[in-house]
Every structure is written in structure tokens, then in C-alpha cells.
ZAMARGU-4260 file (C-alpha; in steps of 0.2 Angstrom, whole numbers, plus 5000, padded with zeros to 4 digits):
<rodrens>
0) 5000/5000/5000 | 5007/5017/4996 | 4999/5032/5004 | 4980/5029/5003 | 4979/5019/4987
5) 4971/5003/4991 | 4967/4988/4979 | 4951/4985/4989 | 4936/4994/4995 | 4937/4996/5014
10) 4917/4997/5015 | 4910/4985/5003 | 4892/4986/4996 | 4892/4967/4997 | 4901/4951/4994
15) 4914/4947/4981 | 4910/4937/4966 | 4924/4925/4956 | 4922/4937/4942 | 4927/4952/4953
20) 4941/4944/4962 | 4949/4935/4947 | 4945/4949/4934 | 4960/4950/4922 | 4963/4931/4923
25) 4967/4926/4905 | 4968/4907/4902 | 4980/4910/4888 | 4991/4921/4897 | 5001/4912/4913
30) 5007/4930/4919 | 4989/4937/4920 | 4986/4929/4937 | 4996/4944/4944 | 4983/4956/4937
35) 4969/4948/4947 | 4960/4958/4961 | 4964/4944/4972 | 4982/4943/4970 | 4984/4962/4971
40) 4976/4962/4988 | 4986/4948/4995 | 5002/4957/4988 | 4997/4973/4998 | 4992/4962/5014
45) 5009/4955/5013 | 5019/4970/5010 | 5009/4979/5024 | 5014/4966/5037 | 5000/4953/5035
50) 4989/4952/5051 | 5003/4960/5062 | 5004/4976/5053 | 5011/4990/5060 | 5003/5002/5049
55) 4989/5009/5059 | 4979/5015/5042 | 4980/4998/5034 | 4974/4990/5050 | 4959/5001/5051
60) 4955/4998/5032 | 4956/4980/5035 | 4945/4980/5050 | 4932/4990/5041 | 4932/4979/5026
65) 4930/4963/5037 | 4916/4972/5046 | 4907/4975/5029 | 4910/4957/5023 | 4901/4950/5040
70) 4886/4962/5036 | 4885/4957/5019 | 4886/4937/5025 | 4871/4941/5037 | 4861/4948/5022
75) 4865/4933/5012 | 4860/4921/5024 | 4843/4929/5029 | 4830/4915/5028 | 4842/4903/5022
80) 4848/4885/5029 | 4866/4886/5029 | 4877/4869/5030 | 4896/4869/5030 | 4909/4856/5023
85) 4926/4857/5031 | 4943/4848/5031 | 4956/4841/5018 | 4963/4857/5010 | 4977/4845/5002
90) 4964/4833/4995 | 4969/4830/4977 | 4957/4834/4963 | 4958/4815/4956 | 4954/4807/4974
95) 4938/4798/4976 | 4935/4808/4991 | 4935/4824/4981 | 4921/4817/4969 | 4911/4811/4985
100) 4912/4828/4993 | 4906/4836/4977 | 4891/4824/4975 | 4887/4827/4994 | 4887/4846/4991
105) 4877/4844/4974 | 4865/4835/4983 | 4863/4848/4998 | 4861/4862/4985 | 4847/4852/4975
110) 4837/4850/4992 | 4838/4869/4995 | 4852/4871/5008 | 4866/4884/5005 | 4883/4875/5006
115) 4897/4885/5013 | 4916/4881/5015 | 4932/4889/5019 | 4934/4894/5000 | 4950/4886/4997
120) 4957/4871/4988 | 4954/4851/4991 | 4937/4848/4999 | 4933/4866/5000 | 4935/4867/4981
125) 4925/4851/4979 | 4910/4858/4989 | 4908/4872/4978 | 4910/4863/4962 | 4896/4851/4967
130) 4885/4866/4971 | 4890/4875/4957 | 4884/4860/4945 | 4868/4857/4955 | 4857/4863/4941
135) 4867/4855/4927 | 4864/4837/4921 | 4873/4823/4931 | 4885/4819/4918 | 4892/4837/4920
140) 4901/4833/4937 | 4912/4818/4930 | 4916/4828/4915 | 4922/4843/4926 | 4932/4830/4937
145) 4941/4824/4922 | 4945/4841/4917 | 4952/4845/4934 | 4962/4830/4935 | 4976/4837/4923
150) 4981/4848/4938 | 4977/4836/4952 | 4989/4844/4966 | 4990/4862/4972 | 5008/4866/4968
155) 5019/4868/4984 | 5027/4883/4978 | 5013/4894/4979 | 5017/4896/4998 | 5031/4907/4994
160) 5023/4915/4979 | 5025/4933/4987 | 5040/4938/4998 | 5038/4950/5013 | 5042/4965/5003
165) 5029/4962/4990 | 5040/4954/4976 | 5035/4939/4968 | 5042/4925/4958 | 5036/4920/4940
170) 5037/4902/4941 | 5025/4902/4956 | 5013/4914/4947 | 5014/4902/4932 | 5010/4887/4943
175) 4995/4896/4951 | 4989/4901/4934 | 4990/4882/4928 | 4980/4877/4944 | 4966/4889/4941
180) 4965/4888/4922 | 4954/4872/4922 | 4942/4878/4935 | 4941/4895/4927 | 4936/4888/4911
185) 4923/4876/4919 | 4916/4891/4929 | 4916/4904/4914 | 4906/4890/4904 | 4891/4888/4917
190) 4876/4898/4913 | 4867/4897/4930 | 4879/4890/4943 | 4871/4884/4959 | 4873/4896/4974
195) 4886/4894/4988 | 4896/4903/5000 | 4915/4903/5000 | 4923/4910/5016 | 4942/4912/5013
200) 4956/4922/5020 | 4971/4933/5014 | 4980/4925/5029 | 4982/4909/5018 | 4982/4919/5002
205) 4994/4907/4993 | 4980/4894/4993 | 4968/4899/4978 | 4951/4905/4982 | 4938/4893/4974
210) 4931/4901/4958 | 4915/4889/4960 | 4907/4899/4974 | 4895/4912/4968 | 4897/4922/4984
215) 4914/4925/4993 | 4916/4932/5009 | 4935/4935/5010 | 4943/4942/5025 | 4960/4949/5031
220) 4958/4941/5049 | 4958/4923/5049 | 4951/4922/5067 | 4936/4932/5063 | 4934/4922/5047
225) 4935/4904/5056 | 4924/4908/5070 | 4911/4916/5059 | 4911/4901/5047 | 4907/4890/5061
230) 4894/4901/5067 | 4884/4902/5052 | 4882/4884/5048 | 4866/4882/5059 | 4860/4868/5048
235) 4875/4858/5053 | 4894/4854/5048 | 4902/4840/5038 | 4920/4836/5044 | 4929/4827/5030
240) 4946/4819/5035 | 4959/4833/5039 | 4974/4837/5050 | 4977/4851/5063 | 4966/4864/5055
245) 4951/4853/5053 | 4953/4845/5071 | 4954/4864/5078 | 4938/4867/5069 | 4930/4852/5076
250) 4934/4858/5093 | 4929/4876/5090 | 4912/4871/5084 | 4911/4859/5099 | 4913/4873/5110
255) 4899/4884/5101 | 4888/4869/5103 | 4892/4865/5121 | 4888/4883/5127 | 4874/4885/5114
260) 4883/4901/5108 | 4871/4904/5095 | 4856/4896/5105 | 4857/4880/5095 | 4866/4864/5094
265) 4869/4862/5075 | 4873/4844/5069 | 4891/4837/5068 | 4895/4825/5055 | 4911/4816/5056
270) 4915/4809/5039 | 4926/4793/5040 | 4923/4782/5054 | 4941/4774/5057 | 4949/4791/5053
275) 4940/4800/5067 | 4940/4786/5079 | 4957/4779/5076 | 4968/4789/5066 | 4964/4805/5074
280) 4952/4800/5088 | 4942/4815/5092 | 4926/4805/5094 | 4929/4799/5113 | 4932/4816/5118
285) 4917/4823/5110 | 4907/4809/5117 | 4914/4812/5135 | 4911/4831/5133 | 4892/4831/5126
290) 4877/4827/5135 | 4873/4809/5129 | 4857/4814/5123 | 4865/4828/5113 | 4879/4816/5106
295) 4866/4803/5101 | 4854/4815/5092 | 4866/4828/5085 | 4883/4820/5081 | 4885/4806/5068
300) 4901/4797/5063 | 4899/4788/5046 | 4907/4783/5030 | 4890/4785/5020 | 4887/4800/5010
305) 4868/4797/5010 | 4867/4795/5029 | 4877/4811/5031 | 4865/4819/5018 | 4849/4813/5028
310) 4856/4817/5044 | 4860/4836/5040 | 4843/4839/5029 | 4832/4832/5042 | 4838/4844/5057
315) 4827/4858/5060 | 4835/4871/5073
</rodrens>
């Protein structure tokens, strides 16, 4: 940021769209990624010191921005039943679980639920892909999966894409472009994508924001984003297998539910019985934390996508 020049509006009139954040992206120009609004904002955020900025003006503008995003989310959610899908940000596009999560999200969207996620890669991207294709023929999903499989893994070099001084390396920029290209081509080919909400953050700005979400609530402060995403999912949350970040989200959600912070205990689905009982055994702790009646009625450990779907859809706050 130089002077008072900002690459974003501190007080926004609404949420972002993929076309706004990724404006300037050209599928045929690998260098075009640096011209997107998303990249420009991330670069400004990094050069200003990220979340620990000592630039008071930048900190104030980021706070205004994040507050206006929160207000816009509230407006979007009015009258809607929101379910979140969390976990597995490193999930490859060609893994069976990626397709399964897309199918689950498509089913949720077709039943009238608004699907939300953290808006990044992996299971999050799969969630928005499924929602976007809810109004398309069933064959559209395997076709999209086949196109995405050409770039299955998020390039590791993206983590160091922007240096602390705001400079960037073209190899990482080109890698980000290659990752985005098939997704952007699919998105731009959709005439009426199904609605979904992505809630990403520039704190993890090196992880590409999903272009499949119709509404994007992107924050500067990750703590506000994480707590807020869990709070809005009053219809429930599906936790796909994940590592430390997902486990943190499980217990953040458990805390909100235990204390009825938002007046209701929203359902928790742990997708992957062996994973959540043996690999990372969070189930015994949740069972000891919650009242037995709450655990029996509002927590489900399953390997079945149909069971997860029915469990979430049947809940009435």
C-alpha cells in the first residue's frame, strides 16, 4: 500500500464474486494471474505486514473491510439454511473423496440448502464445484472432474509466491495460473451455477480461492473468518478427514455447541469412521464432553454420504 491507494474497498456494498476477484485472468496468459484483484490484495496485505501490520491506516481499513463482509454475509443468509463442509485442504482433485464431497454438496444444494466452506482448495473446492453444478445434468460432474484431474495437486511453491516486500516469482505465478485455468474455464462455461458461499482469507492467500462459489466472503483476519464460518452453519457441519486445522475447527464447533453460543446445537457429521475414531480419535473426547442425549441426536460418525445427507437435511433448528 502506498499512501492512501488501496486495491480493495474498505466498506463494501456486498460480497465478492469470482468474476470480481479473478478479473484480469486470461487462460492463455500465464502471467495474467498477477493482474487479478485477488493477487493484488494479497500482495498489499503481505507487504503491509500481514495480520501483524504496524501500519495503523492499513489495520483500520482491513477492519472496516472485514466488518462490511460480515454484514454482507448476514444479509445473504437471511431466510437460508446453511450447511458447511470442512477439512482436507490438500485433497487431490483426482481422489475419490474429492468426487464424493462434490456429490454430497450437489445433493445439499438440490435440496435447498446453502453450502459454505473455507473457500480454498481440496474438499473446499469440491464443495463449491458440486454446488455450482447442482442445476446441470448429472454427467456434468464427472466431465468437470476429468478436466480438473489434469492439475490434481496444489503446487507446493505457491506458499512462497509473494515475499515479505511484495515481490513475487514468475514460476509460482505460472503454477498458480495452471492450477486455476481448468477451474476458471469450467466456471465461465456455466450459464446458471448453483449458489454457494466461500469464506476464505488472505491470511492463507497463497491457497487459491475457489472460483466455483457464487458468493465469496474473503477476510483479512483469519480468526474472524474461522469463528464466523462455524457460526453461520446452523444447519450443521460435515467434517471430512483433515489434519490440525480441521481438528481445531471440530473443537471450535464443539465449544459453540456445548455452550449454545448461537442458541442451538447444530449437527456435527464426522465423515470417515476409522479416521475420526482411530487415526485422529476425536470421537471419544466429544462423547465425554457432550450430554449423551445431545451426542446421540446431533453427532453422527459415518462413512455413508447418504446417511450424512439425510442427517443434515432432516435437522430443524
